[in-house]
C-alpha positions as a Markdown table, in Angstrom:
| # | Residue | x | y | z |
|---|---|---|---|---|
| 1 | Met | -203.7 | 73.0 | -50.9 |
| 2 | Ser | -200.7 | 70.7 | -51.1 |
| 3 | Ile | -201.1 | 67.0 | -51.4 |
| 4 | Tyr | -198.6 | 64.4 | -50.1 |
| 5 | Glu | -197.8 | 61.2 | -51.9 |
| 6 | Phe | -197.2 | 58.3 | -49.5 |
| 7 | Arg | -195.1 | 55.6 | -51.1 |
| 8 | Arg | -194.4 | 52.4 | -49.3 |
| 9 | Tyr | -192.2 | 49.6 | -50.8 |
| 10 | Asp | -192.1 | 46.0 | -50.0 |
| 11 | Val | -188.3 | 45.2 | -50.4 |
| 12 | Ala | -187.0 | 41.9 | -51.7 |
| 13 | Pro | -185.1 | 39.9 | -49.1 |
| 14 | Gly | -181.5 | 41.2 | -48.8 |
| 15 | Arg | -182.1 | 44.2 | -51.0 |
| 16 | Met | -182.7 | 47.0 | -48.6 |
| 17 | Gly | -179.1 | 48.2 | -48.9 |
| 18 | Asp | -179.4 | 48.3 | -52.6 |
| 19 | Leu | -182.5 | 50.4 | -52.4 |
| 20 | His | -180.9 | 52.9 | -50.0 |
| 21 | Thr | -177.9 | 53.2 | -52.3 |
| 22 | Arg | -180.1 | 53.9 | -55.3 |
| 23 | Met | -182.3 | 56.4 | -53.5 |
| 24 | Arg | -179.2 | 58.2 | -52.0 |
| 25 | Asp | -176.9 | 58.2 | -55.1 |
| 26 | Val | -178.9 | 57.6 | -58.3 |
| 27 | Val | -182.4 | 59.0 | -57.8 |
| 28 | Pro | -181.9 | 62.6 | -56.6 |
| 29 | Pro | -180.5 | 64.0 | -59.9 |
| 30 | Leu | -183.1 | 62.1 | -61.8 |
| 31 | Phe | -185.9 | 63.6 | -59.6 |
| 32 | Ala | -184.4 | 67.1 | -60.0 |
| 33 | Arg | -184.2 | 66.8 | -63.8 |
| 34 | Asn | -187.8 | 65.7 | -64.2 |
| 35 | Gly | -189.4 | 68.0 | -61.7 |
| 36 | Leu | -190.0 | 65.7 | -58.8 |
| 37 | Pro | -189.6 | 67.2 | -55.3 |
| 38 | Arg | -186.9 | 66.1 | -52.9 |
| 39 | Pro | -188.8 | 63.7 | -50.5 |
| 40 | Ala | -190.2 | 65.3 | -47.4 |
| 41 | Ala | -188.7 | 62.3 | -45.6 |
| 42 | Ile | -187.4 | 58.8 | -46.2 |
| 43 | Trp | -187.7 | 56.0 | -43.7 |
| 44 | Glu | -187.0 | 52.4 | -43.2 |
| 45 | Ser | -189.8 | 50.6 | -41.3 |
| 46 | Phe | -188.8 | 47.9 | -38.8 |
| 47 | Ala | -192.2 | 47.1 | -37.4 |
| 48 | Gly | -195.7 | 47.3 | -39.0 |
| 49 | Pro | -197.4 | 45.9 | -42.1 |
| 50 | Gly | -194.9 | 44.7 | -44.7 |
| 51 | Ser | -191.9 | 45.5 | -42.6 |
| 52 | Pro | -189.0 | 45.7 | -43.1 |
| 53 | Gly | -190.1 | 48.3 | -45.7 |
| 54 | Tyr | -189.0 | 51.5 | -47.4 |
| 55 | Ile | -191.3 | 54.6 | -47.1 |
| 56 | Tyr | -191.1 | 58.1 | -48.4 |
| 57 | Met | -193.4 | 61.1 | -48.9 |
| 58 | Leu | -193.5 | 63.6 | -51.7 |
| 59 | Arg | -195.2 | 67.0 | -51.4 |
| 60 | Trp | -197.0 | 68.3 | -54.5 |
| 61 | Pro | -198.8 | 71.5 | -55.2 |
| 62 | Asp | -201.6 | 69.5 | -57.0 |
| 63 | Met | -202.2 | 66.3 | -58.9 |
| 64 | Arg | -201.5 | 68.0 | -62.3 |
| 65 | Ala | -197.9 | 68.8 | -61.3 |
| 66 | Arg | -197.5 | 65.3 | -60.0 |
| 67 | Glu | -198.7 | 63.7 | -63.2 |
| 68 | Ala | -196.6 | 65.9 | -65.4 |
| 69 | Ala | -193.4 | 65.1 | -63.4 |
| 70 | Phe | -194.0 | 61.4 | -63.5 |
| 71 | Asp | -194.7 | 61.5 | -67.2 |
| 72 | Arg | -191.2 | 63.0 | -67.6 |
| 73 | Gln | -189.7 | 60.5 | -65.2 |
| 74 | Tyr | -191.1 | 57.4 | -67.0 |
| 75 | Ala | -190.0 | 58.8 | -70.3 |
| 76 | Asp | -186.4 | 59.4 | -69.1 |
| 77 | Thr | -184.1 | 57.0 | -70.8 |
| 78 | Asp | -181.6 | 57.2 | -67.9 |
| 79 | Arg | -184.2 | 55.9 | -65.4 |
| 80 | Pro | -182.7 | 52.8 | -63.7 |
| 81 | Ser | -184.2 | 49.3 | -64.0 |
| 82 | Thr | -186.2 | 47.9 | -61.2 |
| 83 | Arg | -183.7 | 45.1 | -61.1 |
| 84 | Asn | -180.2 | 45.2 | -59.7 |
| 85 | Ala | -177.0 | 44.4 | -61.6 |
| 86 | Asp | -177.5 | 40.7 | -60.9 |
| 87 | Gly | -180.9 | 40.7 | -62.5 |
| 88 | Gln | -182.8 | 40.4 | -59.2 |
| 89 | Glu | -185.8 | 42.6 | -58.3 |
| 90 | Ile | -185.1 | 45.2 | -55.6 |
| 91 | Thr | -188.7 | 45.8 | -54.6 |
| 92 | Thr | -191.7 | 43.4 | -54.9 |
| 93 | Arg | -194.6 | 45.7 | -54.4 |
| 94 | Ile | -195.4 | 49.4 | -54.2 |
| 95 | His | -198.3 | 50.7 | -52.0 |
| 96 | Leu | -199.3 | 54.2 | -53.2 |
| 97 | Ser | -201.7 | 56.6 | -51.5 |
| 98 | Phe | -202.4 | 60.4 | -51.3 |
| 99 | Leu | -202.9 | 62.5 | -48.2 |
| 100 | Arg | -204.1 | 66.0 | -47.6 |
| 101 | Pro | -203.0 | 68.1 | -44.7 |
| 102 | Ala | -205.6 | 68.0 | -41.9 |
| 103 | Glu | -207.0 | 71.3 | -40.6 |
| 104 | Cys | -206.0 | 70.3 | -37.0 |
| 105 | Trp | -202.3 | 70.0 | -38.0 |
| 106 | Asn | -201.9 | 73.7 | -37.5 |
| 107 | Glu | -203.0 | 73.4 | -33.9 |
| 108 | Val | -200.1 | 71.0 | -33.0 |
| 109 | Arg | -197.4 | 72.1 | -35.3 |
| 110 | Glu | -193.9 | 72.9 | -34.1 |
| 111 | Pro | -191.8 | 76.1 | -34.7 |
| 112 | Ala | -190.2 | 75.9 | -38.1 |
| 113 | Ser | -186.7 | 74.6 | -38.2 |
| 114 | Ala | -184.3 | 73.2 | -40.8 |
| 115 | Ala | -182.6 | 70.9 | -38.3 |
| 116 | Pro | -183.0 | 67.2 | -39.1 |
| 117 | Val | -185.4 | 65.2 | -36.9 |
| 118 | Met | -183.9 | 61.9 | -35.9 |
| 119 | Gly | -184.8 | 59.2 | -33.4 |
| 120 | Val | -187.6 | 56.6 | -33.8 |
| 121 | His | -190.5 | 57.7 | -36.0 |
| 122 | Glu | -194.0 | 56.5 | -36.2 |
| 123 | Ile | -196.8 | 56.6 | -38.7 |
| 124 | Val | -200.3 | 55.8 | -37.4 |
| 125 | Ile | -203.1 | 55.3 | -40.0 |
| 126 | His | -206.3 | 55.8 | -38.0 |
| 127 | Arg | -209.5 | 54.3 | -39.4 |
| 128 | Leu | -212.5 | 56.3 | -38.2 |
| 129 | Ala | -216.2 | 55.9 | -37.6 |
| 130 | Asn | -218.2 | 57.1 | -40.6 |
| 131 | Gln | -219.1 | 60.8 | -40.8 |
| 132 | Arg | -217.0 | 61.7 | -37.7 |
| 133 | Leu | -213.8 | 63.1 | -39.3 |
| 134 | Gly | -214.3 | 66.5 | -37.6 |
| 135 | Glu | -214.7 | 65.0 | -34.2 |
| 136 | Ala | -211.6 | 62.9 | -34.7 |
| 137 | Gln | -209.6 | 65.9 | -35.7 |
| 138 | Ala | -210.8 | 67.8 | -32.6 |
| 139 | Ala | -210.0 | 64.8 | -30.3 |
| 140 | Leu | -206.4 | 64.5 | -31.7 |
| 141 | Ala | -205.8 | 68.3 | -31.5 |
| 142 | Lys | -207.3 | 68.9 | -28.1 |
| 143 | Val | -206.6 | 65.7 | -26.2 |
| 144 | Asp | -204.4 | 63.0 | -27.6 |
| 145 | Leu | -201.6 | 64.8 | -29.5 |
| 146 | Pro | -201.0 | 67.4 | -26.8 |
| 147 | Phe | -200.6 | 64.6 | -24.2 |
| 148 | Leu | -198.2 | 62.7 | -26.4 |
| 149 | Lys | -196.2 | 65.8 | -27.1 |
| 150 | Ala | -195.9 | 66.3 | -23.3 |
| 151 | Gln | -194.5 | 62.8 | -23.1 |
| 152 | Gly | -191.8 | 63.5 | -25.6 |
| 153 | Ala | -193.4 | 63.1 | -29.1 |
| 154 | Arg | -192.7 | 65.6 | -31.9 |
| 155 | Ile | -195.7 | 65.9 | -34.3 |
| 156 | Leu | -194.3 | 65.9 | -37.8 |
| 157 | Gly | -197.6 | 65.8 | -39.6 |
| 158 | Val | -201.4 | 65.2 | -39.4 |
| 159 | Phe | -203.2 | 64.3 | -42.6 |
| 160 | Glu | -206.6 | 63.2 | -44.0 |
| 161 | Ser | -206.8 | 60.0 | -46.0 |
| 162 | Trp | -207.7 | 61.0 | -49.6 |
| 163 | Val | -206.9 | 58.4 | -52.2 |
| 164 | Gly | -205.6 | 54.8 | -51.6 |
| 165 | Leu | -206.4 | 54.5 | -47.9 |
| 166 | Gln | -209.7 | 53.8 | -46.2 |
| 167 | Arg | -211.9 | 56.9 | -45.6 |
| 168 | Pro | -212.6 | 58.5 | -43.3 |
| 169 | Gly | -209.1 | 58.3 | -41.9 |
| 170 | Leu | -206.4 | 60.4 | -40.4 |
| 171 | Val | -202.7 | 59.8 | -40.5 |
| 172 | Thr | -200.3 | 61.0 | -37.9 |
| 173 | Val | -196.5 | 61.2 | -38.2 |
| 174 | Met | -194.5 | 61.5 | -35.0 |
| 175 | Ala | -190.9 | 61.3 | -33.9 |
| 176 | Trp | -189.7 | 60.0 | -30.6 |
| 177 | Pro | -186.2 | 60.1 | -29.0 |
| 178 | Asp | -186.2 | 56.3 | -28.6 |
| 179 | Leu | -188.5 | 53.3 | -28.2 |
| 180 | Ala | -188.6 | 53.4 | -24.5 |
| 181 | Thr | -190.0 | 56.9 | -24.5 |
| 182 | Arg | -192.6 | 56.0 | -27.0 |
| 183 | Asp | -193.7 | 52.9 | -25.1 |
| 184 | Ala | -193.9 | 54.7 | -21.8 |
| 185 | Ala | -196.0 | 57.5 | -23.5 |
| 186 | Phe | -198.5 | 55.2 | -24.9 |
| 187 | Ala | -198.9 | 53.3 | -21.6 |
| 188 | Ala | -199.5 | 56.6 | -19.9 |
| 189 | His | -201.9 | 57.6 | -22.6 |
| 190 | Leu | -204.1 | 54.5 | -22.0 |
| 191 | Ala | -204.4 | 55.6 | -18.3 |
| 192 | His | -204.8 | 59.3 | -19.0 |
| 193 | Pro | -208.1 | 60.5 | -17.4 |
| 194 | Glu | -208.8 | 63.0 | -20.1 |
| 195 | Ala | -208.3 | 60.4 | -22.9 |
| 196 | Ile | -210.5 | 57.9 | -21.1 |
| 197 | Ala | -213.2 | 60.5 | -20.7 |
| 198 | Ala | -213.0 | 61.4 | -24.3 |
| 199 | Arg | -213.3 | 57.8 | -25.5 |
| 200 | Thr | -216.3 | 57.2 | -23.2 |
| 201 | Ala | -218.0 | 60.3 | -24.5 |
| 202 | Glu | -217.3 | 59.4 | -28.1 |
| 203 | Val | -219.0 | 56.0 | -27.7 |
| 204 | Ala | -221.9 | 57.5 | -25.9 |
| 205 | Lys | -222.5 | 60.0 | -28.7 |
| 206 | Gly | -222.0 | 57.7 | -31.7 |
| 207 | Gly | -222.7 | 54.3 | -30.4 |
| 208 | Arg | -219.3 | 53.0 | -31.4 |
| 209 | Pro | -215.6 | 54.0 | -30.9 |
| 210 | Leu | -214.6 | 57.1 | -32.9 |
| 211 | Phe | -211.2 | 55.6 | -33.6 |
| 212 | Ala | -212.0 | 52.2 | -35.0 |
| 213 | Ala | -208.6 | 50.7 | -35.6 |
| 214 | Ala | -205.1 | 51.7 | -36.8 |
| 215 | Asp | -202.1 | 50.5 | -38.7 |
| 216 | Ile | -198.8 | 51.5 | -37.1 |
| 217 | Phe | -195.4 | 51.7 | -38.6 |
| 218 | Leu | -192.3 | 52.2 | -36.5 |
| 219 | Met | -189.4 | 53.5 | -38.6 |
| 220 | Arg | -185.9 | 55.0 | -38.6 |
| 221 | Pro | -185.3 | 58.0 | -40.8 |
| 222 | Ala | -182.7 | 57.7 | -43.6 |
| 223 | Asp | -179.6 | 59.7 | -42.6 |
| 224 | Tyr | -179.4 | 61.1 | -46.2 |
| 225 | Asn | -183.0 | 62.4 | -46.3 |
| 226 | Pro | -184.4 | 62.9 | -42.8 |
| 227 | Pro | -187.5 | 65.1 | -42.2 |
| 228 | Val | -187.4 | 68.5 | -40.6 |
| 229 | Ala | -190.0 | 70.0 | -38.3 |
| 230 | Asn | -193.5 | 69.7 | -39.7 |
| 231 | Leu | -192.0 | 68.0 | -42.8 |
| 232 | Gly | -191.3 | 71.6 | -43.9 |
| 233 | His | -195.0 | 72.2 | -44.6 |
| 234 | Phe | -195.3 | 75.5 | -42.8 |
| 235 | Ser | -192.1 | 77.1 | -44.0 |
| 236 | Gly | -193.0 | 77.5 | -47.7 |
């Protein structure tokens, strides 16, 4: 099973443009030379923890391939400094975690397409009640994500937290045409009878909410590396 590396950077004040330039112009040949995959997507977050921030995801066949590629990357004498030409740091912190595709992703996936997915994108990191991961996947696949899709969302990915994020947890990645559509969809979701009934049944069964809390990032995709449908996961 593939794993996805979720990399989030805190960017030094005034250095976001420098980081975009580096990732667009300098990093791609370096990645290719050392066996790192082209990012499944690159985003700039404008709301959420640590925003503004820089986020991207790498898809790996397994951890062994990832470790071998990064060993080559770190040994590459052409790897650029973490500082800019004026000696200032570009990023101040890296938040690194690993995700596994959730079984329920297949139920809400889109038809494969190589067309870039633009708009306003959203990552939601759901923290779940203990020992209820299966219930949470079923709820997302049967109730919540189909409703949001009907309101205009495109589901780019659904993942299980694996390493670096609280477990149990699920991570959803969605695209919206604009913020107004996103805000209207979530307002409607709060009032959706099926969602209300699901939340009531979840508390009655487990004595607490199934979805405990969430961290949410609102983002814009980088025009030089936007995602495609399903982050390309089901097309090879």
